[in-house]
NULORO-169568 format. One line per field, with one value per atom (N, C-alpha, C): residue in three letters; atom name; x, y, z. Coordinates in steps of 0.05 Angstrom, whole numbers, plus 5000, padded with zeros to 4 digits. Example, Ala and Ser with C-alpha at 12.3 -4.5 7.8 and 13.67 -1.06 7.14 Angstrom:
2
res = [ALA	ALA	ALA	SER	SER	SER]
atom = [N	CA	C	N	CA	C]
xx = [5264	5246	5264	5257	5273	5258]
yy = [4886	4910	4934	4955	4979	5001]
zz = [5156	5156	5156	5142	5143	5157]
//
This chain:
212
res = [MET	MET	MET	THR	THR	THR	GLY	GLY	GLY	ARG	ARG	ARG	PRO	PRO	PRO	PRO	PRO	PRO	CYS	CYS	CYS	LYS	LYS	LYS	ALA	ALA	ALA	LEU	LEU	LEU	CYS	CYS	CYS	ALA	ALA	ALA	ASP	ASP	ASP	LEU	LEU	LEU	ALA	ALA	ALA	ASP	ASP	ASP	ILE	ILE	ILE	THR	THR	THR	GLY	GLY	GLY	SER	SER	SER	PRO	PRO	PRO	LEU	LEU	LEU	ALA	ALA	ALA	LYS	LYS	LYS	SER	SER	SER	THR	THR	THR	ALA	ALA	ALA	TRP	TRP	TRP	ILE	ILE	ILE	LYS	LYS	LYS	ASP	ASP	ASP	VAL	VAL	VAL	VAL	VAL	VAL	ARG	ARG	ARG	SER	SER	SER	ASP	ASP	ASP	ASP	ASP	ASP	THR	THR	THR	ASN	ASN	ASN	MET	MET	MET	LEU	LEU	LEU	PHE	PHE	PHE	SER	SER	SER	HIS	HIS	HIS	LEU	LEU	LEU	ALA	ALA	ALA	LEU	LEU	LEU	GLU	GLU	GLU	PRO	PRO	PRO	CYS	CYS	CYS	GLY	GLY	GLY	ARG	ARG	ARG	VAL	VAL	VAL	LEU	LEU	LEU	SER	SER	SER	PHE	PHE	PHE	LYS	LYS	LYS	PHE	PHE	PHE	CYS	CYS	CYS	PRO	PRO	PRO	ALA	ALA	ALA	LEU	LEU	LEU	SER	SER	SER	THR	THR	THR	ALA	ALA	ALA	ILE	ILE	ILE	HIS	HIS	HIS	ARG	ARG	ARG	ASN	ASN	ASN	LYS	LYS	LYS	THR	THR	THR	THR	THR	THR	PRO	PRO	PRO	PHE	PHE	PHE	ALA	ALA	ALA	MET	MET	MET	VAL	VAL	VAL	ASP	ASP	ASP	GLY	GLY	GLY	ASN	ASN	ASN	ALA	ALA	ALA	ILE	ILE	ILE	ALA	ALA	ALA	THR	THR	THR	ILE	ILE	ILE	SER	SER	SER	SER	SER	SER	ALA	ALA	ALA	ALA	ALA	ALA	GLU	GLU	GLU	ALA	ALA	ALA	LEU	LEU	LEU	PHE	PHE	PHE	TYR	TYR	TYR	THR	THR	THR	ARG	ARG	ARG	ALA	ALA	ALA	LYS	LYS	LYS	MET	MET	MET	VAL	VAL	VAL	ALA	ALA	ALA	GLY	GLY	GLY	ALA	ALA	ALA	ASP	ASP	ASP	ARG	ARG	ARG	PRO	PRO	PRO	PHE	PHE	PHE	PHE	PHE	PHE	PHE	PHE	PHE	ILE	ILE	ILE	PRO	PRO	PRO	GLY	GLY	GLY	ILE	ILE	ILE	ASP	ASP	ASP	PRO	PRO	PRO	SER	SER	SER	SER	SER	SER	THR	THR	THR	PRO	PRO	PRO	TRP	TRP	TRP	SER	SER	SER	HIS	HIS	HIS	ASP	ASP	ASP	ARG	ARG	ARG	LYS	LYS	LYS	LYS	LYS	LYS	SER	SER	SER	TRP	TRP	TRP	LEU	LEU	LEU	ARG	ARG	ARG	VAL	VAL	VAL	ALA	ALA	ALA	THR	THR	THR	ARG	ARG	ARG	VAL	VAL	VAL	GLY	GLY	GLY	GLU	GLU	GLU	ARG	ARG	ARG	LEU	LEU	LEU	CYS	CYS	CYS	GLN	GLN	GLN	ASP	ASP	ASP	TYR	TYR	TYR	LEU	LEU	LEU	VAL	VAL	VAL	LEU	LEU	LEU	PRO	PRO	PRO	GLU	GLU	GLU	ARG	ARG	ARG	ASP	ASP	ASP	SER	SER	SER	LEU	LEU	LEU	SER	SER	SER	ARG	ARG	ARG	GLU	GLU	GLU	ILE	ILE	ILE	VAL	VAL	VAL	ARG	ARG	ARG	VAL	VAL	VAL	ARG	ARG	ARG	VAL	VAL	VAL	LYS	LYS	LYS	VAL	VAL	VAL	VAL	VAL	VAL	THR	THR	THR	ALA	ALA	ALA	HIS	HIS	HIS	SER	SER	SER	ARG	ARG	ARG	TRP	TRP	TRP	SER	SER	SER	ARG	ARG	ARG	ASP	ASP	ASP	CYS	CYS	CYS	LEU	LEU	LEU	TYR	TYR	TYR	PRO	PRO	PRO	ARG	ARG	ARG	ARG	ARG	ARG	SER	SER	SER	HIS	HIS	HIS	ALA	ALA	ALA	SER	SER	SER	VAL	VAL	VAL	ALA	ALA	ALA	THR	THR	THR	VAL	VAL	VAL	HIS	HIS	HIS	ASP	ASP	ASP	GLY	GLY	GLY	LEU	LEU	LEU	TYR	TYR	TYR	ARG	ARG	ARG	SER	SER	SER	LEU	LEU	LEU	ASN	ASN	ASN	LYS	LYS	LYS	ALA	ALA	ALA	GLU	GLU	GLU	LEU	LEU	LEU	LEU	LEU	LEU	GLN	GLN	GLN	ARG	ARG	ARG	ARG	ARG	ARG	SER	SER	SER	TRP	TRP	TRP	THR	THR	THR	ARG	ARG	ARG	VAL	VAL	VAL	THR	THR	THR	GLY	GLY	GLY	PRO	PRO	PRO]
atom = [N	CA	C	N	CA	C	N	CA	C	N	CA	C	N	CA	C	N	CA	C	N	CA	C	N	CA	C	N	CA	C	N	CA	C	N	CA	C	N	CA	C	N	CA	C	N	CA	C	N	CA	C	N	CA	C	N	CA	C	N	CA	C	N	CA	C	N	CA	C	N	CA	C	N	CA	C	N	CA	C	N	CA	C	N	CA	C	N	CA	C	N	CA	C	N	CA	C	N	CA	C	N	CA	C	N	CA	C	N	CA	C	N	CA	C	N	CA	C	N	CA	C	N	CA	C	N	CA	C	N	CA	C	N	CA	C	N	CA	C	N	CA	C	N	CA	C	N	CA	C	N	CA	C	N	CA	C	N	CA	C	N	CA	C	N	CA	C	N	CA	C	N	CA	C	N	CA	C	N	CA	C	N	CA	C	N	CA	C	N	CA	C	N	CA	C	N	CA	C	N	CA	C	N	CA	C	N	CA	C	N	CA	C	N	CA	C	N	CA	C	N	CA	C	N	CA	C	N	CA	C	N	CA	C	N	CA	C	N	CA	C	N	CA	C	N	CA	C	N	CA	C	N	CA	C	N	CA	C	N	CA	C	N	CA	C	N	CA	C	N	CA	C	N	CA	C	N	CA	C	N	CA	C	N	CA	C	N	CA	C	N	CA	C	N	CA	C	N	CA	C	N	CA	C	N	CA	C	N	CA	C	N	CA	C	N	CA	C	N	CA	C	N	CA	C	N	CA	C	N	CA	C	N	CA	C	N	CA	C	N	CA	C	N	CA	C	N	CA	C	N	CA	C	N	CA	C	N	CA	C	N	CA	C	N	CA	C	N	CA	C	N	CA	C	N	CA	C	N	CA	C	N	CA	C	N	CA	C	N	CA	C	N	CA	C	N	CA	C	N	CA	C	N	CA	C	N	CA	C	N	CA	C	N	CA	C	N	CA	C	N	CA	C	N	CA	C	N	CA	C	N	CA	C	N	CA	C	N	CA	C	N	CA	C	N	CA	C	N	CA	C	N	CA	C	N	CA	C	N	CA	C	N	CA	C	N	CA	C	N	CA	C	N	CA	C	N	CA	C	N	CA	C	N	CA	C	N	CA	C	N	CA	C	N	CA	C	N	CA	C	N	CA	C	N	CA	C	N	CA	C	N	CA	C	N	CA	C	N	CA	C	N	CA	C	N	CA	C	N	CA	C	N	CA	C	N	CA	C	N	CA	C	N	CA	C	N	CA	C	N	CA	C	N	CA	C	N	CA	C	N	CA	C	N	CA	C	N	CA	C	N	CA	C	N	CA	C	N	CA	C	N	CA	C	N	CA	C	N	CA	C	N	CA	C	N	CA	C	N	CA	C	N	CA	C	N	CA	C	N	CA	C	N	CA	C	N	CA	C	N	CA	C	N	CA	C	N	CA	C	N	CA	C	N	CA	C	N	CA	C	N	CA	C	N	CA	C	N	CA	C	N	CA	C	N	CA	C	N	CA	C	N	CA	C	N	CA	C	N	CA	C	N	CA	C	N	CA	C	N	CA	C	N	CA	C	N	CA	C	N	CA	C	N	CA	C	N	CA	C	N	CA	C	N	CA	C	N	CA	C	N	CA	C	N	CA	C	N	CA	C	N	CA	C	N	CA	C	N	CA	C	N	CA	C	N	CA	C	N	CA	C]
xx = [9334	9315	9330	9318	9331	9337	9362	9370	9381	9379	9389	9418	9433	9461	9460	9482	9482	9479	9469	9469	9498	9504	9530	9528	9546	9546	9574	9580	9606	9610	9633	9638	9637	9645	9643	9614	9596	9567	9557	9565	9556	9566	9590	9600	9583	9574	9557	9530	9519	9492	9492	9513	9513	9524	9529	9538	9567	9583	9612	9623	9614	9622	9652	9662	9691	9709	9698	9715	9733	9759	9778	9784	9780	9786	9761	9764	9741	9744	9761	9766	9740	9723	9698	9679	9680	9664	9676	9702	9715	9708	9707	9699	9671	9653	9625	9624	9639	9639	9650	9670	9682	9665	9647	9631	9610	9605	9583	9556	9556	9531	9512	9522	9506	9493	9497	9487	9456	9442	9413	9402	9419	9410	9418	9442	9452	9459	9451	9460	9487	9493	9519	9528	9553	9564	9594	9604	9633	9643	9668	9681	9692	9688	9699	9730	9744	9773	9786	9772	9783	9782	9765	9764	9747	9735	9719	9689	9682	9654	9645	9621	9610	9588	9588	9566	9551	9525	9508	9482	9471	9444	9431	9407	9392	9382	9379	9368	9338	9328	9299	9282	9292	9277	9273	9292	9289	9267	9265	9243	9216	9215	9190	9182	9201	9196	9186	9198	9189	9160	9153	9125	9105	9114	9095	9091	9109	9108	9105	9084	9079	9073	9064	9058	9082	9105	9129	9137	9141	9147	9175	9179	9205	9206	9230	9234	9251	9243	9259	9276	9302	9320	9338	9347	9365	9394	9408	9436	9453	9448	9463	9458	9434	9428	9442	9441	9454	9484	9496	9524	9532	9513	9520	9514	9503	9496	9522	9525	9551	9551	9528	9527	9506	9510	9490	9463	9463	9438	9422	9436	9423	9412	9426	9417	9392	9392	9369	9344	9348	9326	9316	9334	9327	9310	9319	9304	9277	9274	9248	9229	9241	9225	9215	9232	9225	9203	9206	9188	9159	9155	9127	9117	9133	9126	9099	9090	9066	9041	9043	9020	9004	8978	8962	8971	8977	8987	9014	9035	9060	9074	9085	9101	9119	9141	9159	9171	9186	9199	9229	9242	9271	9282	9300	9310	9330	9332	9353	9349	9324	9319	9313	9329	9325	9332	9313	9318	9342	9348	9370	9398	9398	9424	9429	9408	9410	9386	9385	9361	9359	9335	9330	9340	9366	9379	9378	9387	9388	9407	9430	9449	9439	9427	9417	9394	9377	9356	9367	9387	9398	9411	9424	9437	9417	9394	9374	9359	9356	9342	9359	9386	9404	9401	9400	9396	9370	9349	9322	9322	9336	9337	9350	9371	9384	9367	9354	9337	9312	9301	9277	9282	9305	9312	9315	9327	9332	9306	9287	9262	9238	9243	9221	9199	9207	9188	9192	9170	9171	9166	9176	9173	9163	9148	9140	9152	9170	9184	9172	9160	9145	9156	9170	9178	9154	9154	9131	9141	9128	9136	9120	9133	9120	9100	9076	9056	9063	9080	9087	9114	9135	9161	9166	9149	9152	9177	9191	9215	9207	9222	9217	9226	9207	9212	9213	9203	9205	9200	9208	9205	9192	9167	9152	9159	9162	9166	9142	9126	9104	9114	9108	9118	9097	9103	9084	9097	9083	9093	9072	9079	9060	9034	9035	9011	8999	9011	9000	8973	8957	8929	8923	8939	8934	8908	8891	8866	8870	8850	8851	8853	8869	8873	8888	8900	8915	8945	8952	8981	8994	8985	8996	8982	8996	8983	8968	8948	8933	8951	8967	8985	9009	9031	9055	9070	9080	9096	9126	9133	9161	9162	9186	9189	9184	9165	9159	9174	9185	9201	9190	9193	9186	9211	9210	9232	9221	9230	9220	9241	9244	9260	9289	9300	9327	9332	9310	9312	9295	9303	9286	9283	9261	9256	9237	9241	9223	9199	9176	9152	9145	9134	9124	9094	9083	9056	9036	9040	9022	9022	9045	9046	9033	9036	9023	8992	8982	8954	8943	8959	8951	8950	8966	8969	8952	8935	8920	8905	8895	8878	8894	8920	8937	8939	8940	8944	8971	8986	9013	9031	9057	9076	9076	9072	9075	9049	9026	9001	8977	8953	8928	8925]
yy = [5080	5063	5041	5018	4996	5004	4998	5004	5032	5049	5076	5078	5097	5100	5109	5105	5113	5144	5152	5180	5188	5213	5222	5247	5248	5271	5278	5304	5313	5307	5296	5290	5316	5338	5364	5370	5365	5370	5352	5327	5307	5316	5327	5337	5359	5378	5400	5390	5371	5361	5346	5331	5313	5328	5353	5368	5370	5365	5367	5387	5412	5431	5436	5440	5446	5423	5399	5375	5370	5368	5364	5335	5318	5289	5274	5255	5238	5210	5208	5181	5169	5186	5176	5165	5177	5167	5141	5139	5114	5091	5098	5077	5067	5085	5077	5059	5067	5052	5023	5021	4994	4978	4990	4976	4958	4936	4918	4926	4947	4955	4969	4976	4991	4973	4947	4929	4930	4935	4935	4961	4981	5007	5012	5004	5010	4985	4986	4965	4972	4997	5007	5030	5030	5051	5052	5073	5073	5102	5106	5131	5131	5153	5156	5157	5151	5151	5177	5199	5225	5227	5211	5211	5233	5250	5272	5269	5247	5243	5215	5213	5188	5181	5156	5147	5126	5125	5107	5101	5078	5070	5056	5065	5053	5025	5007	4981	4984	4968	4969	4964	4946	4940	4964	4983	5007	5024	5027	5043	5031	5004	4990	4995	4993	4997	5025	5045	5073	5077	5066	5069	5054	5032	5016	5028	5044	5055	5085	5094	5123	5135	5119	5129	5131	5121	5122	5151	5159	5187	5194	5218	5228	5258	5268	5296	5309	5333	5349	5367	5363	5378	5396	5417	5437	5428	5423	5415	5435	5460	5481	5479	5472	5469	5444	5422	5398	5403	5420	5425	5439	5452	5466	5450	5426	5408	5394	5394	5385	5358	5344	5318	5300	5274	5255	5258	5263	5267	5291	5312	5336	5331	5316	5308	5291	5272	5255	5271	5289	5305	5324	5336	5355	5342	5319	5306	5297	5288	5280	5304	5326	5350	5361	5360	5368	5350	5324	5304	5308	5317	5319	5348	5367	5395	5403	5389	5397	5384	5368	5354	5373	5366	5382	5379	5354	5348	5334	5348	5335	5325	5301	5289	5268	5262	5240	5229	5207	5195	5198	5205	5206	5179	5176	5149	5138	5112	5099	5096	5101	5098	5069	5056	5028	5025	5016	5014	4997	4977	4959	4969	4984	4992	5023	5038	5067	5079	5077	5087	5117	5127	5156	5166	5171	5180	5210	5221	5250	5263	5251	5262	5260	5237	5234	5253	5257	5277	5305	5313	5340	5343	5321	5322	5326	5311	5313	5340	5350	5376	5399	5397	5416	5415	5391	5387	5399	5395	5405	5436	5449	5478	5489	5475	5484	5480	5457	5452	5469	5473	5490	5518	5529	5556	5557	5536	5534	5533	5517	5512	5529	5545	5561	5543	5523	5504	5504	5497	5491	5462	5451	5422	5417	5395	5384	5356	5350	5325	5308	5285	5268	5240	5232	5204	5187	5163	5144	5118	5110	5086	5061	5038	5013	5008	4999	4995	4974	4955	4933	4938	4944	4948	4975	4995	5023	5036	5023	5035	5053	5074	5091	5077	5071	5055	5072	5096	5114	5143	5162	5190	5204	5213	5227	5256	5268	5297	5308	5324	5338	5365	5371	5394	5415	5440	5462	5481	5484	5502	5524	5542	5563	5553	5528	5517	5493	5485	5461	5468	5447	5451	5433	5435	5420	5430	5411	5419	5417	5427	5427	5398	5394	5368	5348	5357	5339	5344	5369	5375	5367	5379	5373	5348	5330	5306	5314	5299	5303	5297	5276	5269	5255	5255	5241	5229	5205	5192	5195	5213	5219	5249	5260	5289	5299	5317	5329	5355	5360	5385	5400	5426	5444	5455	5461	5473	5497	5521	5545	5567	5580	5604	5599	5576	5570	5561	5556	5547	5523	5507	5484	5483	5472	5469	5446	5433	5412	5423	5410	5420	5403	5415	5399	5392	5377	5367	5390	5411	5433	5448	5451	5464	5448	5422	5405	5407	5408	5410	5437	5458	5485	5487	5471	5474	5454	5439	5418	5427	5451	5461	5477	5480	5496	5482	5498	5487	5495	5511	5519	5513	5510	5505	5529	5553	5578	5589	5577	5588	5576	5584	5572	5575]
zz = [1777	1763	1748	1744	1730	1702	1693	1666	1662	1682	1681	1691	1682	1692	1721	1736	1764	1767	1790	1797	1807	1805	1813	1831	1851	1869	1877	1878	1887	1917	1924	1952	1969	1957	1972	1979	1960	1965	1986	1985	2006	2034	2035	2060	2071	2053	2062	2071	2057	2063	2089	2095	2119	2143	2141	2165	2169	2148	2150	2129	2130	2109	2109	2085	2081	2088	2090	2096	2072	2077	2055	2050	2070	2067	2059	2040	2032	2044	2065	2077	2088	2098	2110	2088	2064	2042	2032	2031	2023	2042	2068	2088	2083	2076	2070	2045	2025	2000	2004	2021	2027	2046	2060	2080	2068	2081	2072	2083	2100	2113	2093	2069	2050	2029	2031	2010	2008	2030	2030	2019	2016	2007	1978	1970	1943	1927	1902	1884	1871	1872	1861	1879	1888	1904	1900	1887	1881	1878	1883	1878	1849	1835	1808	1810	1789	1790	1800	1795	1804	1834	1848	1877	1888	1871	1881	1875	1862	1854	1863	1875	1884	1864	1854	1837	1852	1849	1865	1851	1858	1850	1874	1880	1902	1894	1913	1908	1901	1883	1877	1902	1919	1944	1961	1960	1977	1967	1940	1929	1935	1934	1940	1969	1987	2015	2021	2008	2012	2004	1981	1971	1988	2000	2016	2044	2053	2081	2080	2068	2066	2093	2112	2139	2157	2148	2164	2169	2194	2199	2189	2180	2171	2177	2176	2182	2160	2151	2133	2150	2149	2167	2150	2163	2151	2155	2133	2135	2150	2146	2161	2191	2199	2227	2238	2223	2232	2236	2219	2221	2247	2260	2285	2310	2306	2329	2338	2364	2375	2388	2388	2401	2388	2391	2380	2393	2419	2434	2423	2417	2406	2379	2362	2336	2338	2356	2360	2369	2388	2398	2376	2362	2341	2319	2309	2288	2297	2321	2332	2335	2345	2349	2322	2301	2274	2263	2269	2257	2265	2290	2300	2300	2291	2294	2282	2261	2247	2259	2280	2291	2309	2313	2331	2360	2367	2394	2392	2386	2380	2405	2402	2424	2412	2427	2419	2444	2442	2465	2462	2485	2485	2480	2461	2454	2475	2476	2491	2521	2531	2560	2566	2583	2590	2619	2636	2665	2672	2656	2662	2653	2631	2621	2621	2614	2613	2627	2654	2668	2668	2674	2675	2701	2703	2728	2729	2752	2755	2735	2731	2712	2683	2677	2649	2644	2664	2661	2656	2671	2668	2640	2631	2605	2582	2583	2563	2565	2589	2591	2580	2583	2571	2540	2530	2501	2492	2508	2501	2500	2518	2518	2493	2484	2459	2435	2433	2410	2411	2435	2437	2428	2435	2425	2395	2384	2356	2340	2350	2336	2345	2365	2377	2388	2403	2415	2446	2460	2488	2492	2515	2520	2548	2550	2576	2576	2595	2596	2618	2610	2629	2630	2651	2654	2659	2648	2651	2664	2686	2700	2691	2693	2689	2712	2706	2726	2747	2739	2758	2771	2756	2767	2779	2771	2780	2771	2753	2741	2717	2713	2690	2664	2647	2623	2598	2598	2576	2585	2569	2576	2552	2556	2535	2536	2512	2509	2494	2507	2494	2484	2459	2446	2442	2449	2444	2424	2401	2380	2376	2357	2351	2339	2328	2315	2329	2351	2365	2377	2381	2391	2414	2435	2459	2473	2481	2494	2525	2539	2568	2579	2599	2612	2595	2573	2555	2556	2560	2560	2587	2608	2635	2646	2659	2671	2696	2703	2727	2751	2748	2770	2757	2771	2762	2785	2781	2802	2797	2778	2772	2766	2769	2766	2738	2734	2708	2706	2682	2678	2654	2655	2632	2620	2594	2580	2564	2571	2558	2559	2536	2534	2544	2536	2544	2572	2587	2615	2619	2639	2647	2677	2686	2715	2720	2743	2752	2767	2765	2778	2802	2822	2845	2841	2859	2856	2855	2872	2872	2846	2833	2808	2786	2787	2768	2770	2794	2798	2788	2793	2784	2754	2740	2711	2695	2708	2694	2670	2670	2648	2628	2632	2614	2587	2566	2539	2527	2542	2535	2559	2554	2576	2594	2583	2599	2610	2603	2613	2601	2609	2599	2569]
//
């Protein structure tokens, strides 16, 4: 708040919160303090002379933006869970899956899919499905992975992930697509598999990944 002294946090606590528990070096914090990339977030950001405490004040504009965008989605994540994630892709999938978990019909899109630079190839599909199995086991979620093609170019332009949780409320004919022009995959119980057209047709009225 304007006129108030800066907030303070132990660098060791920041390391625990951000997924780097027991980190002995504060070099990464020093890099952030020296960076110009934080100017839009902090009006004050500095290490105390002891080198173990970070003092900071958020910019007033940041507080204003937060209050104006109450509909912006966010996720409450467990720092201990983040600490066990081994890749950026898994972190991206995990945060998105957490973000939508409370919805009646939760879904999100896999980030970074671009037909010209990062197309939905066989190898990329397998890589994301492996990530989905790990996150699904962690969060007790099942997934339906549906590539979506552009109506004109017929290229896959995005990949939707429909999430089934203990509280989701998918209705008949809403979870599984009636038809698909790209391979649809399921993720359940640590395993993934692609479905053929006959299986898709059979599952049209299912409201869970594993059954009606």
